[in-house]
C-alpha positions as CSV (number, residue, x, y, z in Angstrom):
1,X,22.4,-14.6,-5.9
2,X,19.9,-14.1,-8.7
3,X,18.7,-17.2,-10.4
4,X,18.0,-17.3,-14.2
5,X,14.6,-18.2,-15.6
6,X,13.7,-18.5,-19.2
7,X,11.4,-15.7,-20.5
8,X,9.1,-15.6,-17.5
9,X,6.5,-12.9,-17.3
10,X,4.4,-11.6,-14.5
11,X,1.5,-9.1,-15.0
12,X,0.3,-7.1,-12.0
13,X,-2.9,-5.1,-11.7
14,X,-3.4,-2.1,-9.3
15,X,-6.7,-0.2,-9.6
16,X,-5.3,2.9,-7.7
17,X,-8.3,5.0,-7.2
18,X,-7.1,6.8,-4.1
19,X,-3.6,7.3,-2.8
20,X,-0.4,5.6,-3.6
21,X,-0.7,2.4,-1.6
22,X,-1.6,-0.2,-4.3
23,X,1.0,1.0,-6.8
24,X,3.8,1.2,-4.2
25,X,3.0,-2.3,-3.0
26,X,3.1,-3.7,-6.5
27,X,6.3,-1.9,-7.3
28,X,8.0,-3.3,-4.1
29,X,7.0,-6.9,-5.1
30,X,8.1,-6.4,-8.7
31,X,11.5,-5.0,-7.8
32,X,12.2,-7.9,-5.3
33,X,11.2,-10.5,-8.0
34,X,13.4,-9.1,-10.8
35,X,16.3,-8.9,-8.4
36,X,15.9,-12.6,-7.5
37,X,15.2,-13.8,-11.1
38,X,17.2,-12.9,-14.2
39,X,15.0,-13.4,-17.3
40,X,11.9,-12.3,-15.5
41,X,9.9,-9.4,-16.8
42,X,7.1,-7.7,-14.7
43,X,4.5,-5.4,-16.1
44,X,2.2,-3.4,-13.8
45,X,-1.1,-2.1,-15.0
46,X,-2.0,1.0,-13.0
47,X,-4.6,3.7,-12.9
48,X,-2.4,6.0,-10.6
49,X,-2.1,9.5,-12.1
50,X,1.5,9.7,-10.9
51,X,2.6,6.1,-11.9
52,X,5.4,7.8,-14.0
53,X,6.8,9.8,-11.0
54,X,8.5,6.7,-9.6
55,X,11.6,5.1,-11.0
56,X,11.4,1.4,-12.0
57,X,14.2,-1.1,-12.1
58,X,15.2,-2.8,-15.4
59,X,12.7,-5.4,-16.4
60,X,9.9,-3.7,-14.5
61,X,7.5,-1.4,-16.5
62,X,4.0,-0.1,-16.2
63,X,1.0,0.4,-18.4
64,X,-1.0,3.5,-17.5
65,X,-4.8,3.1,-17.9
66,X,-7.2,6.0,-17.7
67,X,-7.5,7.3,-14.1
68,X,-10.6,7.0,-11.9
69,X,-10.7,8.8,-8.6
70,X,-12.5,7.8,-5.5
71,X,-14.4,10.6,-3.8
72,X,-14.6,11.0,0.0
73,X,-18.1,9.5,0.0
74,X,-16.7,6.3,-1.6
75,X,-18.2,6.9,-5.1
76,X,-16.0,7.1,-8.2
77,X,-15.6,9.6,-11.0
78,X,-13.4,9.9,-14.1
79,X,-10.2,11.9,-13.7
80,X,-11.0,13.5,-17.1
81,X,-14.1,15.5,-16.4
82,X,-15.3,15.5,-20.0
83,X,-15.5,11.6,-20.2
84,X,-18.2,9.8,-18.2
85,X,-17.3,7.0,-15.8
86,X,-18.9,4.3,-17.9
87,X,-16.8,5.2,-21.0
88,X,-13.6,5.4,-18.8
89,X,-14.3,1.9,-17.4
90,X,-14.9,0.5,-20.9
91,X,-11.5,1.9,-22.0
92,X,-9.8,0.5,-18.9
93,X,-11.3,-2.9,-19.4
94,X,-10.3,-3.2,-23.0
95,X,-6.8,-1.9,-22.2
96,X,-6.3,-4.5,-19.5
97,X,-7.6,-7.4,-21.7
98,X,-5.4,-6.2,-24.6
99,X,-2.3,-6.0,-22.4
100,X,-2.9,-9.5,-21.1
101,X,-3.4,-10.9,-24.6
102,X,-0.2,-9.2,-25.9
103,X,2.0,-9.8,-22.8
104,X,0.9,-13.5,-22.2
105,X,1.9,-13.7,-18.6
106,X,2.8,-16.9,-16.6
107,X,1.4,-15.3,-13.4
108,X,-1.2,-12.5,-13.0
109,X,-1.1,-10.8,-9.5
110,X,-4.2,-8.7,-8.7
111,X,-3.9,-6.2,-5.8
112,X,-6.8,-6.0,-3.3
113,X,-9.8,-5.8,-5.7
114,X,-10.6,-9.4,-6.7
115,X,-12.6,-8.4,-9.8
116,X,-10.9,-5.1,-10.3
117,X,-12.6,-1.7,-10.2
118,X,-16.4,-2.3,-10.8
119,X,-15.6,-5.8,-12.2
120,X,-13.2,-4.5,-14.9
121,X,-10.8,-7.5,-14.9
122,X,-13.3,-10.4,-14.8
123,X,-13.1,-10.8,-18.5
124,X,-9.3,-10.9,-18.4
125,X,-9.3,-13.3,-15.5
126,X,-11.5,-15.7,-17.5
127,X,-9.2,-15.4,-20.5
128,X,-6.0,-16.0,-18.6
129,X,-7.5,-18.9,-16.6
130,X,-8.5,-20.6,-19.8
131,X,-4.9,-20.4,-21.1
132,X,-3.4,-21.7,-17.8
133,X,-2.0,-18.6,-16.2
134,X,-1.5,-18.8,-12.4
135,X,-3.9,-16.3,-10.9
136,X,-3.1,-14.7,-7.6
137,X,-5.1,-12.3,-5.4
138,X,-3.0,-10.2,-3.0
139,X,-4.8,-8.9,0.0
140,X,-3.7,-6.4,2.6
141,X,-3.5,-7.9,6.1
142,X,-6.6,-5.7,6.9
143,X,-9.2,-4.9,4.3
144,X,-11.9,-3.2,6.2
145,X,-14.4,-3.6,9.1
146,X,-15.9,-7.1,8.5
147,X,-19.5,-5.8,8.2
148,X,-18.5,-3.3,5.5
149,X,-16.4,-5.8,3.5
150,X,-19.0,-8.5,3.9
151,X,-21.8,-6.3,2.5
152,X,-19.6,-5.1,-0.4
153,X,-18.5,-8.6,-1.4
154,X,-22.0,-10.2,-1.0
155,X,-23.5,-7.5,-3.3
156,X,-21.1,-8.5,-6.0
157,X,-20.8,-12.3,-5.3
158,X,-17.1,-11.8,-4.8
159,X,-16.3,-14.8,-2.6
160,X,-17.7,-17.3,-5.2
161,X,-15.6,-15.5,-7.9
162,X,-12.4,-15.7,-5.9
163,X,-13.1,-19.5,-5.6
164,X,-13.9,-19.7,-9.3
165,X,-10.9,-17.8,-10.7
166,X,-8.0,-17.6,-8.3
167,X,-5.3,-20.3,-7.7
168,X,-3.8,-18.6,-4.6
169,X,-4.6,-15.7,-2.2
170,X,-1.6,-14.0,-0.7
171,X,-2.2,-12.1,2.6
172,X,0.5,-9.5,3.0
173,X,0.9,-10.0,6.8
174,X,1.6,-12.7,9.4
175,X,-1.3,-14.9,10.5
176,X,-1.1,-13.8,14.1
177,X,-1.4,-10.1,13.3
178,X,-4.8,-10.0,11.6
179,X,-7.0,-12.1,9.3
180,X,-8.4,-9.9,6.5
181,X,-11.5,-12.1,6.0
182,X,-12.4,-12.3,9.7
183,X,-16.1,-12.3,10.3
184,X,-16.9,-13.4,6.7
185,X,-18.3,-16.7,5.7
186,X,-15.2,-18.1,3.9
187,X,-15.6,-21.5,2.1
188,X,-13.0,-24.1,2.9
189,X,-11.9,-24.1,-0.8
190,X,-10.9,-20.3,-0.4
191,X,-9.3,-20.8,3.0
192,X,-7.1,-23.5,1.5
193,X,-5.8,-21.1,-1.1
194,X,-4.8,-18.5,1.5
195,X,-1.1,-18.0,2.2
196,X,-0.1,-15.5,4.9
197,X,3.2,-14.4,3.5
198,X,4.2,-11.8,6.1
199,X,4.7,-8.0,5.9
200,X,6.6,-6.8,2.9
201,X,9.9,-5.6,4.2
202,X,11.3,-2.3,2.7
203,X,14.8,-1.2,2.0
204,X,16.5,1.9,0.8
205,X,17.5,1.8,-2.9
206,X,21.3,1.9,-3.4
207,X,22.7,5.0,-5.1
208,X,19.4,6.9,-5.0
209,X,19.6,10.0,-3.0
210,X,16.6,12.0,-2.0
211,X,17.0,15.7,-2.7
212,X,15.3,16.2,0.7
213,X,17.7,13.9,2.7
214,X,18.9,15.6,5.9
215,X,21.6,14.9,8.5
216,X,19.9,16.5,11.6
217,X,17.4,15.1,14.1
218,X,13.9,15.4,12.8
219,X,10.6,13.6,13.0
220,X,8.9,12.8,9.7
221,X,5.2,13.6,9.2
222,X,3.7,11.7,6.3
223,X,0.1,11.1,5.2
224,X,1.0,8.8,2.2
225,X,-0.8,10.1,-0.9
226,X,-2.1,13.0,1.1
227,X,-5.6,13.0,-0.5
228,X,-7.2,13.0,3.0
229,X,-4.1,14.0,5.0
230,X,-4.6,17.7,5.6
231,X,-6.3,17.3,9.0
232,X,-3.3,15.4,10.5
233,X,-0.8,18.1,9.1
234,X,-3.0,20.9,10.6
235,X,-3.1,19.0,13.9
236,X,0.7,18.8,14.0
237,X,1.1,22.5,13.1
238,X,-1.5,23.5,15.7
239,X,0.4,21.6,18.3
240,X,3.6,23.6,17.5
241,X,1.7,26.9,17.6
242,X,0.1,25.9,20.9
243,X,3.2,24.8,22.8
244,X,6.3,27.0,22.6
245,X,8.4,24.3,24.3
246,X,7.9,21.9,21.4
247,X,11.2,22.4,19.6
248,X,11.6,19.1,17.8
249,X,12.3,19.7,14.1
250,X,9.7,18.2,11.8
251,X,9.8,17.4,8.1
252,X,6.3,17.4,6.7
253,X,5.5,15.6,3.4
254,X,2.1,16.6,2.1
255,X,1.7,13.9,-0.6
256,X,0.9,14.3,-4.3
257,X,-2.8,13.9,-4.0
258,X,-3.5,16.6,-1.5
259,X,-5.9,19.2,-3.0
260,X,-4.1,22.3,-4.2
261,X,-6.1,24.7,-1.9
262,X,-5.2,22.6,1.2
263,X,-1.6,22.3,0.1
264,X,-1.0,26.1,-0.3
265,X,-2.7,26.7,3.0
266,X,-0.4,24.3,4.8
267,X,2.7,25.6,3.0
268,X,1.9,29.1,4.2
269,X,1.1,27.9,7.7
270,X,4.3,25.9,7.9
271,X,6.4,28.9,6.9
272,X,5.5,30.7,10.1
273,X,6.7,27.8,12.3
274,X,10.5,27.8,12.7
275,X,10.9,24.1,13.5
276,X,8.8,22.8,10.5
277,X,9.9,22.3,6.9
278,X,7.1,21.4,4.4
279,X,7.7,19.6,1.1
280,X,5.1,18.4,-1.3
281,X,6.3,14.9,-2.4
282,X,9.4,12.7,-2.5
283,X,9.6,9.5,-4.5
284,X,12.3,8.2,-2.2
285,X,10.3,8.3,1.0
286,X,12.2,5.3,2.4
287,X,15.3,7.5,2.7
288,X,13.5,10.2,4.6
289,X,12.1,7.6,7.0
290,X,15.5,6.0,7.6
291,X,16.9,9.4,8.6
292,X,14.1,10.3,11.0
293,X,14.1,9.9,14.8
294,X,10.4,9.2,14.7
295,X,7.4,9.1,12.4
296,X,3.9,10.6,12.5
297,X,1.6,9.0,10.1
298,X,-1.9,7.8,9.3
299,X,-0.8,4.2,9.2
300,X,-1.7,3.0,5.7
301,X,-0.2,-0.4,4.8
302,X,3.0,0.8,3.1
303,X,3.9,3.4,5.8
304,X,3.4,0.7,8.4
305,X,5.7,-1.7,6.6
306,X,8.3,1.0,6.5
307,X,7.9,1.8,10.2
308,X,8.6,-1.9,11.0
309,X,11.3,-2.3,8.4
310,X,13.3,0.7,9.5
311,X,12.4,0.2,13.2
312,X,11.1,3.7,13.9
313,X,9.2,5.0,16.9
314,X,5.8,6.0,15.5
315,X,2.7,7.9,16.4
316,X,-0.2,6.8,14.2
317,X,-3.4,8.9,13.7
318,X,-5.6,6.6,11.6
319,X,-8.3,7.5,9.1
320,X,-11.6,6.2,10.5
321,X,-13.9,6.6,7.5
322,X,-15.1,5.6,4.9
323,X,-13.0,2.5,5.5
324,X,-11.9,1.4,9.0
325,X,-8.7,-0.4,7.8
326,X,-6.3,2.1,9.2
327,X,-8.2,2.3,12.5
328,X,-8.1,-1.5,12.9
329,X,-4.4,-1.7,12.0
330,X,-3.5,1.1,14.5
331,X,-5.5,-0.6,17.3
332,X,-3.9,-4.0,16.7
333,X,-0.4,-2.5,16.4
334,X,-1.0,-0.5,19.6
335,X,-2.2,-3.6,21.4
336,X,1.0,-5.3,20.5
337,X,3.1,-2.3,21.8
338,X,4.5,-1.5,18.3
339,X,3.2,2.1,17.9
340,X,1.5,4.9,19.8
341,X,-2.0,5.8,18.6
342,X,-4.1,9.0,18.8
343,X,-7.7,8.9,17.4
344,X,-8.5,11.9,15.2
345,X,-10.5,13.7,17.9
346,X,-7.5,13.4,20.3
347,X,-5.1,14.5,17.6
348,X,-7.2,17.6,17.0
349,X,-6.5,18.7,20.6
350,X,-3.2,20.7,20.3
351,X,-2.2,20.0,24.0
352,X,-2.6,16.2,23.5
353,X,-0.8,16.3,20.2
354,X,2.1,18.4,21.5
355,X,2.7,16.0,24.4
356,X,2.6,13.0,22.0
357,X,5.1,14.7,19.7
358,X,7.4,15.4,22.6
359,X,7.3,11.8,23.7
360,X,7.9,10.3,20.3
361,X,11.7,10.5,19.9
362,X,12.1,8.8,23.3
363,X,9.7,6.0,22.4
364,X,11.1,2.5,22.1
365,X,11.3,1.3,18.5
366,X,9.0,-1.6,17.4
367,X,11.8,-4.2,17.7
368,X,11.9,-3.6,21.5
369,X,8.2,-4.6,21.9
370,X,9.1,-8.3,22.3
371,X,7.1,-9.2,19.2
372,X,8.5,-10.9,16.1
373,X,7.6,-8.6,13.2
374,X,7.7,-11.4,10.5
375,X,9.0,-9.1,7.7
376,X,9.5,-12.1,5.4
377,X,6.8,-11.3,2.8
378,X,9.1,-10.6,-0.2
379,X,11.3,-13.7,0.5
380,X,8.2,-15.9,0.8
381,X,6.7,-14.5,-2.4
382,X,10.0,-15.0,-4.2
383,X,10.3,-18.7,-3.2
384,X,6.6,-19.3,-4.2
385,X,7.1,-17.7,-7.6
386,X,10.3,-19.6,-8.2
387,X,8.5,-22.8,-7.5
388,X,5.7,-22.0,-9.9
389,X,8.0,-20.9,-12.6
390,X,9.9,-24.2,-12.3
391,X,6.7,-26.1,-12.7
392,X,5.4,-24.1,-15.7
393,X,3.5,-26.3,-18.2
394,X,2.6,-28.9,-15.6
395,X,-0.4,-26.7,-14.4
396,X,-0.1,-28.1,-10.9
397,X,-2.9,-27.1,-8.5
398,X,-1.6,-24.1,-6.6
399,X,-2.6,-23.9,-3.0
400,X,-1.6,-21.6,-0.2
401,X,-0.3,-24.4,2.0
402,X,2.8,-25.0,-0.1
């Protein structure tokens, strides 16, 4: 039963330069919190171009800041080609600060980037810290290969800044799955703030029906945002073209960020394969996953939480560059017997992919692996937030060990 809190406010920040992961994670947490606490309002600051394509529960809203996109080489550029990156970042920084000043949150939750995109939230962090807001950094259970993350954070003095600004660091996974800061020199003061909350469980929203929901047996092929997903979709289609005995129906979701030329090429290619249906985007992906007999995915964080939450047999083909996050997650999940994995060069072989697709519907679901999935992240976060809101005004030191 929902508990009432008096005019509580949570501000969330999601830089969203590539894909949908950050925004979807923030939205999931926000929805869980407003369900548990009446009188709580959550505002999400997002740079996602399609932030408005999702529906939000009452008392959850978003502020859209100018979009910046990440290129394949890891560099950034403005979404609006006539405005340079520096100007865009200045606009974003002042919008974030202004939103924080107007909204006056009790808690500020930052997703993944401790100082925001190119340091854009440091000014806001300093302002909120001075007025007693509880500052939380939320990290995926896997950030990147340790040598890549270490270099990036050392260049910008990030570890010291986490120590300086943040009260708590939530890790969105269980401690025995992976440590996001493995291989980094983490001061004891930061370690003490770390709270492994568990994976964020997903559910299907009541009363919302996807227009693409189906009743038949199908495997779901999803690449998340789709910005770098075309290779995987080509691999699946090539497998169907190569092996005439592959008669498993497949629903392919391209994702909203797939480049237009790739998208039209794959739509045309899919039309020639009788067992494949191609759609561009669905903002109720959870429903499509619940209905599927198996899932083929790249294995970003949100998709992985859905595979575990809905207990689906899964074949994961991870992205391996520029970040190694998906590769590391896939390797660890495979080691634990939770999913099957093909590396991109194996996936590109139509015979190997066809065999993997045929095996998929018969694969045991993750729950049969004998591993406890620890999908308690949202419950854990809700309890922690409730405790903080009860102690508002006393400015107790917040540590991860509570």
